[in-house]
LUMNURO-134002 format. One record per residue: residue number from 1; residue in one letter; x, y, z of N, C-alpha, C in turn. Coordinates in nm, 4 decimals. Layout:
# LUMNURO-134002
NUM,A,X,Y,Z,X,Y,Z,X,Y,Z
...
# end
This chain:
# LUMNURO-134002
1,X,0.2738,1.8042,0.1413,0.3946,1.7892,0.1473,0.4337,1.7446,0.1265
2,X,0.5996,1.7439,0.1216,0.6699,1.6474,0.0521,0.7354,1.5143,0.1467
3,X,0.6916,1.3918,0.0908,0.7299,1.2771,0.1567,0.9248,1.2994,0.2077
4,X,0.9886,1.2516,0.2694,1.1093,1.2205,0.3360,1.1581,1.0907,0.3331
5,X,1.2912,1.0693,0.2817,1.3370,0.9562,0.2649,1.3756,0.9053,0.3851
6,X,1.3933,0.9693,0.5006,1.4935,0.8928,0.5957,1.3549,0.9662,0.6928
7,X,1.2543,0.9261,0.7702,1.1694,0.9833,0.8343,1.1460,0.8768,0.9516
8,X,1.0614,0.9924,1.1375,1.0865,0.8475,1.2095,1.1493,0.7215,1.2794
9,X,1.2698,0.7106,1.2197,1.3989,0.6216,1.2452,1.3715,0.5378,1.1743
10,X,1.2944,0.5243,1.0420,1.3320,0.4278,0.8959,1.3250,0.5170,0.8264
11,X,1.4100,0.4288,0.7249,1.4425,0.4613,0.5618,1.3586,0.4136,0.4405
12,X,1.2520,0.5552,0.3485,1.1290,0.5189,0.3110,1.1818,0.4508,0.1422
13,X,1.0976,0.3698,0.0988,1.2082,0.3307,-0.0053,1.0994,0.4065,-0.0659
14,X,1.1469,0.4320,-0.2499,1.0785,0.4623,-0.3455,0.9501,0.4771,-0.4101
15,X,0.9029,0.2641,-0.3663,0.7967,0.1918,-0.3904,0.6975,0.2764,-0.2672
16,X,0.7136,0.3092,-0.1565,0.6569,0.3333,-0.0365,0.6705,0.4620,-0.0253
17,X,0.6908,0.5281,-0.0610,0.6820,0.7169,-0.0948,0.5745,0.7520,-0.2107
18,X,0.5496,0.6447,-0.3251,0.4916,0.6145,-0.4609,0.3802,0.5684,-0.3477
19,X,0.3345,0.4784,-0.2659,0.2608,0.4159,-0.2584,0.1455,0.5162,-0.1658
20,X,0.2140,0.5785,-0.0961,0.1887,0.6804,-0.0148,0.0707,0.7978,-0.1278
21,X,0.1561,0.8252,-0.2044,0.0555,0.9349,-0.2926,-0.0324,0.8778,-0.3592
22,X,-0.0437,0.7814,-0.3738,-0.1049,0.7170,-0.4506,-0.2095,0.6452,-0.3880
23,X,-0.2473,0.6401,-0.3063,-0.3156,0.6087,-0.1669,-0.4046,0.6883,-0.1207
24,X,-0.3115,0.8141,-0.0702,-0.4076,0.9085,0.0084,-0.3126,0.9248,0.1752
25,X,-0.2241,0.8531,0.1658,-0.2520,0.8182,0.2816,-0.0540,0.8971,0.3415
26,X,-0.1064,1.0091,0.4594,0.0234,1.0567,0.5471,0.0823,0.9598,0.5736
27,X,0.2427,1.0803,0.5524,0.3698,0.9542,0.6054,0.3335,0.9737,0.7348
28,X,0.3480,1.0461,0.7891,0.2783,1.0668,0.9425,0.1993,0.9625,0.9879
29,X,0.0747,0.9266,0.9351,-0.0167,0.8358,1.0022,0.0573,0.6851,0.9954
30,X,0.0845,0.7016,0.8041,0.2272,0.5606,0.8852,0.2691,0.5025,0.9258
31,X,0.3664,0.6011,0.9939,0.5105,0.5805,1.1070,0.4322,0.5566,1.2076
32,X,0.2974,0.6504,1.2000,0.2399,0.6339,1.3034,0.2156,0.4265,1.3673
33,X,0.1865,0.3616,1.2175,0.1575,0.2503,1.2424,0.2533,0.1526,1.2516
34,X,0.3611,0.2234,1.1933,0.5233,0.1777,1.2035,0.5574,0.1290,1.3675
35,X,0.5348,0.3054,1.4565,0.6489,0.2858,1.5089,0.5786,0.2559,1.6491
36,X,0.4267,0.2349,1.6590,0.3211,0.2559,1.7274,0.2064,0.1335,1.7269
37,X,0.2728,0.0250,1.6522,0.1297,-0.0667,1.5843,0.0584,-0.1520,1.6916
38,X,-0.0499,-0.1578,1.6495,-0.1408,-0.2627,1.7562,-0.1313,-0.3945,1.7440
39,X,-0.0344,-0.4756,1.6574,-0.0635,-0.6012,1.5784,0.0911,-0.5786,1.5118
40,X,0.1785,-0.6529,1.5443,0.2696,-0.7244,1.3715,0.2877,-0.8603,1.4013
41,X,0.2727,-0.8668,1.2879,0.2999,-1.0501,1.2321,0.4069,-1.0284,1.1040
42,X,0.4173,-1.1586,1.0806,0.5769,-1.2236,1.0380,0.4904,-1.2136,0.8398
43,X,0.5779,-1.1327,0.7611,0.5140,-1.0550,0.6498,0.4903,-1.2385,0.5376
44,X,0.4824,-1.1911,0.3918,0.4635,-1.2966,0.3162,0.6158,-1.3178,0.2866
45,X,0.6539,-1.2305,0.2198,0.8178,-1.2876,0.2307,0.8929,-1.2682,0.3621
46,X,1.0121,-1.3822,0.3122,1.0425,-1.3752,0.4490,1.1778,-1.2978,0.5128
47,X,1.1827,-1.2394,0.5896,1.2263,-1.1612,0.6680,1.2024,-0.9960,0.7111
48,X,1.0338,-1.0179,0.6380,0.9633,-0.9064,0.6365,0.8315,-0.9445,0.7883
49,X,0.7874,-0.7973,0.7734,0.7356,-0.7557,0.8816,0.5978,-0.6791,0.8638
50,X,0.4665,-0.6861,0.9062,0.4005,-0.6589,0.8518,0.2993,-0.6053,0.9928
51,X,0.3321,-0.4709,0.9931,0.3259,-0.4296,1.1279,0.1240,-0.3109,1.0578
52,X,0.0569,-0.3308,1.1872,-0.1020,-0.2734,1.1229,-0.1418,-0.2013,1.2675
53,X,-0.1949,-0.0916,1.2512,-0.2499,-0.0046,1.2932,-0.4114,0.0233,1.2554
54,X,-0.5464,0.0209,1.3645,-0.6714,0.0517,1.3632,-0.6676,0.1854,1.3832
55,X,-0.6990,0.2572,1.2597,-0.7809,0.4242,1.2642,-0.8688,0.4261,1.2154
56,X,-1.0134,0.4007,1.3387,-1.1523,0.4717,1.3255,-1.1952,0.3256,1.2184
57,X,-1.2204,0.3391,1.1336,-1.2817,0.1643,1.0848,-1.1651,0.1466,0.9692
58,X,-1.0472,0.2091,0.9776,-0.9248,0.1572,0.8559,-0.8430,0.1179,0.9588
59,X,-0.7866,0.0642,0.8598,-0.6975,-0.0645,0.8999,-0.5679,-0.0438,0.7733
60,X,-0.4130,0.0471,0.9048,-0.2859,0.1136,0.8646,-0.2571,-0.0368,0.8399
61,X,-0.1499,-0.0678,0.7271,-0.0582,-0.1332,0.6535,0.0570,-0.1833,0.7089
62,X,0.1657,-0.1513,0.7062,0.3054,-0.0991,0.6748,0.4011,-0.2645,0.6897
63,X,0.4927,-0.3228,0.5336,0.5396,-0.4136,0.5004,0.6835,-0.3125,0.5577
64,X,0.7499,-0.4088,0.6473,0.9283,-0.3378,0.6708,1.0125,-0.4797,0.6716
65,X,1.1434,-0.4262,0.6681,1.2273,-0.5659,0.7199,1.3378,-0.4654,0.7762
66,X,1.4481,-0.5294,0.8189,1.5638,-0.4706,0.8707,1.6801,-0.4963,0.7184
67,X,1.7979,-0.4202,0.7655,1.9022,-0.4326,0.6065,2.0067,-0.5162,0.6956
68,X,2.0988,-0.4860,0.6219,2.1748,-0.5839,0.6808,2.2795,-0.4692,0.8192
69,X,2.2905,-0.3310,0.8405,2.3248,-0.2219,0.8889,2.2150,-0.2372,1.0526
70,X,2.1219,-0.3117,1.0385,2.0040,-0.3281,1.1340,1.9191,-0.2294,1.0831
71,X,1.8970,-0.1380,1.0280,1.7702,-0.0082,0.9933,1.6568,-0.0626,0.9681
72,X,1.5611,-0.0320,0.9813,1.4347,-0.0461,0.8953,1.3700,0.0141,0.8109
73,X,1.3834,-0.0551,0.6774,1.3506,-0.0473,0.5465,1.1996,-0.0651,0.6021
74,X,1.1291,0.0551,0.5105,0.9548,0.0211,0.4740,0.9874,0.0227,0.3394
75,X,0.9127,-0.1102,0.3206,0.8760,-0.1722,0.1400,0.7776,-0.0975,0.1149
76,X,0.6720,-0.1277,0.1551,0.5199,-0.0627,0.1412,0.4149,-0.0077,0.2551
77,X,0.2974,0.0217,0.1899,0.2116,0.0511,0.3043,0.0346,0.0568,0.2184
78,X,-0.0602,0.0407,0.3140,-0.1804,0.0480,0.2589,-0.2631,0.0795,0.3415
79,X,-0.3744,0.1317,0.3159,-0.4930,0.1407,0.3816,-0.5953,0.0591,0.3675
80,X,-0.7180,0.0208,0.5000,-0.7965,-0.0471,0.4075,-0.9716,-0.0195,0.5245
81,X,-1.0611,0.0126,0.5271,-1.0661,0.0599,0.3516,-1.0008,0.1552,0.2397
82,X,-0.9178,0.0902,0.1330,-0.9433,0.2719,0.0660,-0.9829,0.3991,0.0755
83,X,-0.9165,0.4692,0.0408,-0.8817,0.6148,0.1017,-1.0645,0.6264,-0.0206
84,X,-1.0724,0.7071,-0.0447,-1.2212,0.8028,-0.1730,-1.0676,0.8758,-0.2565
85,X,-1.1074,0.8152,-0.3797,-1.0185,0.8940,-0.5162,-0.8349,0.8109,-0.5099
86,X,-0.8830,0.7522,-0.4318,-0.7172,0.6834,-0.4416,-0.6861,0.5414,-0.5260
87,X,-0.6189,0.5452,-0.6099,-0.5446,0.4401,-0.6822,-0.6295,0.3044,-0.6338
88,X,-0.6326,0.2576,-0.5438,-0.6826,0.0883,-0.5070,-0.8251,0.1307,-0.5239
89,X,-0.8817,0.2430,-0.5094,-1.0531,0.2943,-0.5517,-1.1147,0.2461,-0.6732
90,X,-1.0533,0.2939,-0.7491,-0.9985,0.3064,-0.9274,-0.9902,0.1507,-0.9816
91,X,-0.8456,0.0578,-0.8965,-0.8843,-0.1051,-0.9682,-0.9779,-0.1312,-0.9041
92,X,-1.0422,-0.1393,-0.7801,-1.1801,-0.1997,-0.7195,-1.2881,-0.1510,-0.8609
93,X,-1.2661,-0.0443,-0.8598,-1.3901,0.0110,-0.9396,-1.3687,-0.0831,-1.0877
94,X,-1.2556,-0.0917,-1.1291,-1.2765,-0.1947,-1.2702,-1.2650,-0.3209,-1.2710
95,X,-1.1917,-0.3447,-1.1475,-1.2422,-0.5023,-1.1236,-1.3754,-0.5490,-1.1189
96,X,-1.4739,-0.4690,-1.0490,-1.6209,-0.4965,-1.0306,-1.6357,-0.5160,-1.1682
97,X,-1.6652,-0.4199,-1.2854,-1.6883,-0.4251,-1.4096,-1.6329,-0.4883,-1.5063
98,X,-1.4810,-0.5504,-1.4602,-1.4680,-0.6826,-1.5477,-1.5699,-0.8195,-1.4817
99,X,-1.6187,-0.8015,-1.3854,-1.6625,-0.9167,-1.3296,-1.7761,-0.9552,-1.3428
100,X,-1.8554,-0.7938,-1.3978,-1.9926,-0.8297,-1.4691,-1.9694,-0.7943,-1.5599
101,X,-1.8652,-0.7938,-1.6395,-1.8976,-0.8083,-1.8482,-1.9299,-0.9175,-1.9024
102,X,-1.9655,-0.9425,-2.0066,-1.9803,-1.0405,-2.1122,-1.8551,-1.0898,-2.1117
103,X,-1.8259,-1.2437,-2.2208,-1.7191,-1.2671,-2.2797,-1.6135,-1.1300,-2.3511
104,X,-1.7414,-1.1135,-2.4870,-1.6452,-0.9805,-2.5104,-1.5833,-0.9309,-2.5152
105,X,-1.6491,-0.8212,-2.3906,-1.6575,-0.6938,-2.2825,-1.5117,-0.7599,-2.2403
106,X,-1.4804,-0.8688,-2.1786,-1.4244,-0.9563,-2.1001,-1.3139,-0.9344,-2.1898
107,X,-1.2775,-0.9548,-2.2839,-1.1601,-0.9943,-2.3955,-1.0910,-0.8331,-2.3980
108,X,-1.1908,-0.7941,-2.4412,-1.1590,-0.6408,-2.4610,-1.1069,-0.5651,-2.3943
109,X,-1.1376,-0.5849,-2.1803,-1.0522,-0.5107,-2.0998,-0.9075,-0.5656,-2.0915
110,X,-0.9164,-0.6949,-2.1003,-0.8139,-0.7869,-2.0587,-0.7019,-0.7102,-2.2455
111,X,-0.7466,-0.6836,-2.3053,-0.6430,-0.6693,-2.4363,-0.6222,-0.5149,-2.4130
112,X,-0.7111,-0.4271,-2.3558,-0.6738,-0.2865,-2.3362,-0.5753,-0.2482,-2.2321
113,X,-0.5788,-0.3490,-2.1401,-0.4988,-0.3570,-2.0123,-0.3737,-0.3943,-2.0688
114,X,-0.3312,-0.4732,-2.1405,-0.2561,-0.5354,-2.1601,-0.1686,-0.4238,-2.2518
115,X,-0.2078,-0.3580,-2.3361,-0.1670,-0.2715,-2.4076,-0.0836,-0.1863,-2.3278
116,X,-0.1706,-0.1083,-2.2151,-0.1865,-0.0087,-2.0973,-0.2167,0.0948,-2.1108
117,X,-0.3367,0.0509,-2.1682,-0.4222,0.1818,-2.1625,-0.5227,0.1721,-1.9954
# end
């Protein structure tokens, strides 16, 4: 299903829609976390709010803020622990390999990452 830019009372940024796809999270589940959160806290950046909802063993987090027209903007979203096959799992695996590597391997990994490989 294609994710919608305007969905369930909010405007979804391109970044948020990309994160949904990358993280295997459905827009409907993310919208539920936004519209009916278990918890909401002040975000790290001024003016943002984190909405959190627990679904089973997973915690869905939505970062949002209101624009000048008082409309909700969804900035980003994720699920923790990450879903199998998502980009976040791949990043975790790469980080674990980096942590276990020796000096020369770390240097090679860092060089490779800076080149974009």
